[in-house]
VODREN-401461 format. One record per atom (N, C-alpha, C): residue number from 1; residue in three letters; atom name; x, y, z. Coordinates in nm, 3 decimals, always signed. Layout:
// residues N
    i   aa  at     east    north       up
  NUM  ALA  CA        X        Y        Z
...
***
This chain:
// residues 102
    i   aa  at     east    north       up
    1  MET   N   -0.797   +2.502   +0.772
    1  MET  CA   -0.814   +2.365   +0.815
    1  MET   C   -0.909   +2.359   +0.935
    2  THR   N   -0.990   +2.257   +0.935
    2  THR  CA   -1.083   +2.240   +1.046
    2  THR   C   -1.015   +2.165   +1.161
    3  SER   N   -1.085   +2.158   +1.272
    3  SER  CA   -1.028   +2.086   +1.387
    3  SER   C   -1.015   +1.936   +1.357
    4  ALA   N   -1.103   +1.881   +1.275
    4  ALA  CA   -1.092   +1.739   +1.236
    4  ALA   C   -0.966   +1.717   +1.153
    5  ASP   N   -0.933   +1.813   +1.067
    5  ASP  CA   -0.810   +1.802   +0.988
    5  ASP   C   -0.688   +1.802   +1.078
    6  TRP   N   -0.686   +1.891   +1.176
    6  TRP  CA   -0.572   +1.897   +1.268
    6  TRP   C   -0.561   +1.769   +1.351
    7  LEU   N   -0.674   +1.715   +1.392
    7  LEU  CA   -0.673   +1.592   +1.467
    7  LEU   C   -0.620   +1.476   +1.382
    8  ALA   N   -0.664   +1.471   +1.257
    8  ALA  CA   -0.615   +1.367   +1.166
    8  ALA   C   -0.465   +1.379   +1.145
    9  VAL   N   -0.416   +1.501   +1.127
    9  VAL  CA   -0.272   +1.523   +1.110
    9  VAL   C   -0.197   +1.482   +1.236
   10  ALA   N   -0.252   +1.511   +1.352
   10  ALA  CA   -0.187   +1.473   +1.478
   10  ALA   C   -0.175   +1.321   +1.489
   11  PHE   N   -0.281   +1.248   +1.454
   11  PHE  CA   -0.275   +1.102   +1.460
   11  PHE   C   -0.174   +1.046   +1.361
   12  VAL   N   -0.170   +1.102   +1.241
   12  VAL  CA   -0.075   +1.054   +1.141
   12  VAL   C   +0.069   +1.081   +1.186
   13  PHE   N   +0.096   +1.198   +1.241
   13  PHE  CA   +0.231   +1.227   +1.290
   13  PHE   C   +0.267   +1.140   +1.410
   14  ALA   N   +0.171   +1.111   +1.496
   14  ALA  CA   +0.197   +1.020   +1.608
   14  ALA   C   +0.231   +0.881   +1.555
   15  GLY   N   +0.161   +0.837   +1.452
   15  GLY  CA   +0.193   +0.709   +1.389
   15  GLY   C   +0.331   +0.709   +1.328
   16  MET   N   +0.368   +0.819   +1.265
   16  MET  CA   +0.502   +0.829   +1.208
   16  MET   C   +0.609   +0.821   +1.317
   17  PHE   N   +0.581   +0.879   +1.432
   17  PHE  CA   +0.675   +0.871   +1.544
   17  PHE   C   +0.698   +0.726   +1.585
   18  PHE   N   +0.591   +0.647   +1.593
   18  PHE  CA   +0.607   +0.508   +1.633
   18  PHE   C   +0.676   +0.426   +1.525
   19  PHE   N   +0.654   +0.458   +1.398
   19  PHE  CA   +0.729   +0.392   +1.291
   19  PHE   C   +0.879   +0.422   +1.307
   20  LEU   N   +0.911   +0.546   +1.336
   20  LEU  CA   +1.050   +0.585   +1.358
   20  LEU   C   +1.107   +0.513   +1.480
   21  ALA   N   +1.031   +0.504   +1.587
   21  ALA  CA   +1.077   +0.434   +1.708
   21  ALA   C   +1.103   +0.286   +1.678
   22  GLY   N   +1.020   +0.223   +1.599
   22  GLY  CA   +1.042   +0.084   +1.562
   22  GLY   C   +1.168   +0.067   +1.479
   23  THR   N   +1.194   +0.162   +1.392
   23  THR  CA   +1.316   +0.157   +1.311
   23  THR   C   +1.439   +0.175   +1.397
   24  VAL   N   +1.433   +0.266   +1.493
   24  VAL  CA   +1.545   +0.284   +1.586
   24  VAL   C   +1.568   +0.157   +1.667
   25  GLY   N   +1.460   +0.093   +1.710
   25  GLY  CA   +1.472   -0.033   +1.783
   25  GLY   C   +1.537   -0.141   +1.698
   26  LEU   N   +1.501   -0.145   +1.571
   26  LEU  CA   +1.562   -0.242   +1.480
   26  LEU   C   +1.713   -0.221   +1.470
   27  LEU   N   +1.754   -0.098   +1.468
   27  LEU  CA   +1.896   -0.066   +1.451
   27  LEU   C   +1.975   -0.076   +1.581
   28  ARG   N   +1.911   -0.053   +1.695
   28  ARG  CA   +1.984   -0.041   +1.821
   28  ARG   C   +1.980   -0.163   +1.912
   29  PHE   N   +1.876   -0.244   +1.903
   29  PHE  CA   +1.863   -0.354   +1.998
   29  PHE   C   +1.961   -0.466   +1.966
   30  PRO   N   +2.002   -0.543   +2.067
   30  PRO  CA   +2.115   -0.633   +2.051
   30  PRO   C   +2.088   -0.767   +1.983
   31  ASP   N   +1.965   -0.817   +1.985
   31  ASP  CA   +1.941   -0.949   +1.927
   31  ASP   C   +1.814   -0.951   +1.844
   32  VAL   N   +1.797   -1.062   +1.774
   32  VAL  CA   +1.685   -1.075   +1.681
   32  VAL   C   +1.550   -1.070   +1.754
   33  TYR   N   +1.544   -1.121   +1.874
   33  TYR  CA   +1.417   -1.128   +1.947
   33  TYR   C   +1.370   -0.989   +1.991
   34  SER   N   +1.460   -0.910   +2.045
   34  SER  CA   +1.420   -0.776   +2.087
   34  SER   C   +1.395   -0.686   +1.966
   35  ARG   N   +1.466   -0.709   +1.859
   35  ARG  CA   +1.441   -0.632   +1.736
   35  ARG   C   +1.304   -0.662   +1.680
   36  LEU   N   +1.268   -0.791   +1.678
   36  LEU  CA   +1.135   -0.828   +1.631
   36  LEU   C   +1.027   -0.769   +1.719
   37  HIS   N   +1.050   -0.769   +1.849
   37  HIS  CA   +0.953   -0.712   +1.942
   37  HIS   C   +0.932   -0.564   +1.914
   38  ALA   N   +1.044   -0.492   +1.897
   38  ALA  CA   +1.034   -0.348   +1.870
   38  ALA   C   +0.959   -0.322   +1.741
   39  LEU   N   +0.991   -0.397   +1.637
   39  LEU  CA   +0.924   -0.375   +1.509
   39  LEU   C   +0.776   -0.410   +1.515
   40  SER   N   +0.744   -0.525   +1.570
   40  SER  CA   +0.604   -0.567   +1.567
   40  SER   C   +0.517   -0.476   +1.653
   41  LYS   N   +0.563   -0.439   +1.770
   41  LYS  CA   +0.481   -0.355   +1.858
   41  LYS   C   +0.472   -0.212   +1.806
   42  ALA   N   +0.586   -0.151   +1.777
   42  ALA  CA   +0.585   -0.011   +1.736
   42  ALA   C   +0.517   +0.009   +1.601
   43  ASP   N   +0.543   -0.080   +1.507
   43  ASP  CA   +0.482   -0.064   +1.375
   43  ASP   C   +0.332   -0.088   +1.377
   44  ASN   N   +0.287   -0.183   +1.459
   44  ASN  CA   +0.142   -0.205   +1.468
   44  ASN   C   +0.072   -0.086   +1.532
   45  LEU   N   +0.131   -0.031   +1.636
   45  LEU  CA   +0.072   +0.088   +1.697
   45  LEU   C   +0.079   +0.207   +1.601
   46  GLY   N   +0.192   +0.222   +1.533
   46  GLY  CA   +0.205   +0.331   +1.436
   46  GLY   C   +0.102   +0.322   +1.325
   47  LEU   N   +0.083   +0.201   +1.273
   47  LEU  CA   -0.018   +0.184   +1.168
   47  LEU   C   -0.157   +0.211   +1.222
   48  GLY   N   -0.184   +0.168   +1.345
   48  GLY  CA   -0.315   +0.195   +1.405
   48  GLY   C   -0.343   +0.344   +1.416
   49  LEU   N   -0.243   +0.420   +1.456
   49  LEU  CA   -0.261   +0.565   +1.466
   49  LEU   C   -0.281   +0.629   +1.329
   50  VAL   N   -0.207   +0.582   +1.230
   50  VAL  CA   -0.225   +0.634   +1.094
   50  VAL   C   -0.365   +0.600   +1.043
   51  VAL   N   -0.411   +0.479   +1.070
   51  VAL  CA   -0.546   +0.439   +1.028
   51  VAL   C   -0.652   +0.527   +1.094
   52  VAL   N   -0.634   +0.557   +1.223
   52  VAL  CA   -0.730   +0.647   +1.290
   52  VAL   C   -0.729   +0.784   +1.224
   53  GLY   N   -0.609   +0.834   +1.195
   53  GLY  CA   -0.600   +0.964   +1.128
   53  GLY   C   -0.667   +0.964   +0.992
   54  LEU   N   -0.647   +0.857   +0.916
   54  LEU  CA   -0.711   +0.849   +0.785
   54  LEU   C   -0.862   +0.826   +0.798
   55  ALA   N   -0.903   +0.752   +0.900
   55  ALA  CA   -1.047   +0.727   +0.918
   55  ALA   C   -1.122   +0.856   +0.951
   56  ILE   N   -1.055   +0.946   +1.021
   56  ILE  CA   -1.118   +1.075   +1.051
   56  ILE   C   -1.152   +1.150   +0.922
   57  ARG   N   -1.065   +1.138   +0.823
   57  ARG  CA   -1.084   +1.209   +0.697
   57  ARG   C   -1.153   +1.125   +0.590
   58  ALA   N   -1.193   +1.003   +0.622
   58  ALA  CA   -1.256   +0.915   +0.523
   58  ALA   C   -1.389   +0.973   +0.477
   59  GLU   N   -1.420   +0.945   +0.353
   59  GLU  CA   -1.543   +1.000   +0.296
   59  GLU   C   -1.665   +0.913   +0.324
   60  SER   N   -1.645   +0.785   +0.352
   60  SER  CA   -1.759   +0.697   +0.376
   60  SER   C   -1.724   +0.594   +0.483
   61  LEU   N   -1.827   +0.533   +0.535
   61  LEU  CA   -1.808   +0.427   +0.634
   61  LEU   C   -1.738   +0.306   +0.571
   62  LEU   N   -1.763   +0.281   +0.444
   62  LEU  CA   -1.697   +0.171   +0.375
   62  LEU   C   -1.546   +0.191   +0.371
   63  ASP   N   -1.502   +0.314   +0.351
   63  ASP  CA   -1.359   +0.343   +0.353
   63  ASP   C   -1.299   +0.314   +0.490
   64  VAL   N   -1.371   +0.347   +0.596
   64  VAL  CA   -1.324   +0.321   +0.732
   64  VAL   C   -1.314   +0.170   +0.755
   65  VAL   N   -1.413   +0.096   +0.708
   65  VAL  CA   -1.412   -0.049   +0.723
   65  VAL   C   -1.292   -0.108   +0.648
   66  HIS   N   -1.265   -0.058   +0.529
   66  HIS  CA   -1.149   -0.106   +0.453
   66  HIS   C   -1.018   -0.077   +0.527
   67  LEU   N   -1.007   +0.040   +0.583
   67  LEU  CA   -0.887   +0.074   +0.659
   67  LEU   C   -0.870   -0.018   +0.780
   68  LEU   N   -0.978   -0.044   +0.850
   68  LEU  CA   -0.971   -0.132   +0.967
   68  LEU   C   -0.938   -0.276   +0.928
   69  LEU   N   -0.990   -0.322   +0.815
   69  LEU  CA   -0.957   -0.456   +0.768
   69  LEU   C   -0.810   -0.467   +0.729
   70  ILE   N   -0.758   -0.364   +0.666
   70  ILE  CA   -0.616   -0.362   +0.632
   70  ILE   C   -0.532   -0.367   +0.759
   71  TRP   N   -0.569   -0.290   +0.859
   71  TRP  CA   -0.494   -0.290   +0.985
   71  TRP   C   -0.500   -0.428   +1.050
   72  LEU   N   -0.617   -0.489   +1.051
   72  LEU  CA   -0.631   -0.623   +1.109
   72  LEU   C   -0.544   -0.724   +1.035
   73  LEU   N   -0.542   -0.717   +0.903
   73  LEU  CA   -0.458   -0.808   +0.825
   73  LEU   C   -0.310   -0.788   +0.857
   74  VAL   N   -0.268   -0.664   +0.869
   74  VAL  CA   -0.128   -0.636   +0.902
   74  VAL   C   -0.096   -0.684   +1.044
   75  LEU   N   -0.188   -0.667   +1.138
   75  LEU  CA   -0.167   -0.718   +1.274
   75  LEU   C   -0.144   -0.869   +1.273
   76  LEU   N   -0.229   -0.940   +1.202
   76  LEU  CA   -0.215   -1.086   +1.195
   76  LEU   C   -0.087   -1.126   +1.124
   77  ALA   N   -0.056   -1.060   +1.013
   77  ALA  CA   +0.065   -1.094   +0.939
   77  ALA   C   +0.191   -1.062   +1.019
   78  SER   N   +0.190   -0.951   +1.090
   78  SER  CA   +0.306   -0.912   +1.170
   78  SER   C   +0.332   -1.011   +1.282
   79  ALA   N   +0.227   -1.049   +1.353
   79  ALA  CA   +0.243   -1.144   +1.462
   79  ALA   C   +0.291   -1.280   +1.410
   80  THR   N   +0.233   -1.325   +1.300
   80  THR  CA   +0.272   -1.453   +1.243
   80  THR   C   +0.416   -1.451   +1.193
   81  THR   N   +0.453   -1.345   +1.126
   81  THR  CA   +0.589   -1.333   +1.074
   81  THR   C   +0.692   -1.326   +1.187
   82  ALA   N   +0.664   -1.249   +1.289
   82  ALA  CA   +0.756   -1.239   +1.403
   82  ALA   C   +0.771   -1.375   +1.471
   83  HIS   N   +0.662   -1.448   +1.484
   83  HIS  CA   +0.668   -1.580   +1.544
   83  HIS   C   +0.753   -1.675   +1.460
   84  VAL   N   +0.733   -1.675   +1.331
   84  VAL  CA   +0.808   -1.765   +1.242
   84  VAL   C   +0.957   -1.731   +1.244
   85  ILE   N   +0.989   -1.604   +1.238
   85  ILE  CA   +1.130   -1.564   +1.239
   85  ILE   C   +1.196   -1.599   +1.372
   86  SER   N   +1.128   -1.570   +1.483
   86  SER  CA   +1.188   -1.601   +1.613
   86  SER   C   +1.200   -1.752   +1.634
   87  ARG   N   +1.104   -1.827   +1.589
   87  ARG  CA   +1.114   -1.973   +1.600
   87  ARG   C   +1.228   -2.026   +1.515
   88  GLY   N   +1.247   -1.970   +1.397
   88  GLY  CA   +1.359   -2.010   +1.312
   88  GLY   C   +1.492   -1.976   +1.376
   89  ALA   N   +1.500   -1.858   +1.438
   89  ALA  CA   +1.624   -1.819   +1.506
   89  ALA   C   +1.650   -1.911   +1.623
   90  LEU   N   +1.547   -1.950   +1.694
   90  LEU  CA   +1.564   -2.042   +1.807
   90  LEU   C   +1.612   -2.179   +1.759
   91  HIS   N   +1.558   -2.227   +1.648
   91  HIS  CA   +1.601   -2.355   +1.593
   91  HIS   C   +1.744   -2.350   +1.540
   92  LEU   N   +1.790   -2.233   +1.499
   92  LEU  CA   +1.929   -2.217   +1.455
   92  LEU   C   +2.025   -2.205   +1.574
   93  GLY   N   +1.970   -2.198   +1.694
   93  GLY  CA   +2.055   -2.191   +1.812
   93  GLY   C   +2.092   -2.049   +1.853
   94  ILE   N   +2.023   -1.951   +1.802
   94  ILE  CA   +2.050   -1.812   +1.840
   94  ILE   C   +1.983   -1.787   +1.974
   95  ARG   N   +2.067   -1.761   +2.073
   95  ARG  CA   +2.016   -1.741   +2.208
   95  ARG   C   +1.973   -1.595   +2.228
   96  PRO   N   +1.874   -1.572   +2.313
   96  PRO  CA   +1.840   -1.433   +2.347
   96  PRO   C   +1.955   -1.367   +2.421
   97  TRP   N   +1.971   -1.239   +2.399
   97  TRP  CA   +2.077   -1.161   +2.462
   97  TRP   C   +2.051   -1.149   +2.611
   98  THR   N   +2.156   -1.159   +2.690
   98  THR  CA   +2.148   -1.133   +2.833
   98  THR   C   +2.259   -1.037   +2.870
   99  ARG   N   +2.255   -0.984   +2.990
   99  ARG  CA   +2.358   -0.889   +3.033
   99  ARG   C   +2.495   -0.954   +3.039
  100  ARG   N   +2.500   -1.083   +3.056
  100  ARG  CA   +2.629   -1.154   +3.060
  100  ARG   C   +2.697   -1.154   +2.923
  101  ASP   N   +2.619   -1.126   +2.816
  101  ASP  CA   +2.675   -1.131   +2.681
  101  ASP   C   +2.752   -1.005   +2.644
  102  ARG   N   +2.764   -0.911   +2.734
  102  ARG  CA   +2.833   -0.786   +2.699
  102  ARG   C   +2.971   -0.808   +2.657
***
């Protein structure tokens, strides 16, 4: 394996770590708002790192552009979805967790 291969593998594994961290946040955080925050931030960063790893190994510039467009679409969809879900939770009267809620 070349050094570019190792670098690509490192980026993909770093992305997998952030996907795992987002999943742990989903399972461990106390309310819908902090869970959404963990998922949207960690998964977007994880996908970005995976895209960088795949872009290193891409065969053409067009493939890199496609990867970046996919990442941009996921960024927009993730932010929009998190906003819609949190707004719906707010309209249902779900309050954000505070230390007093223990």
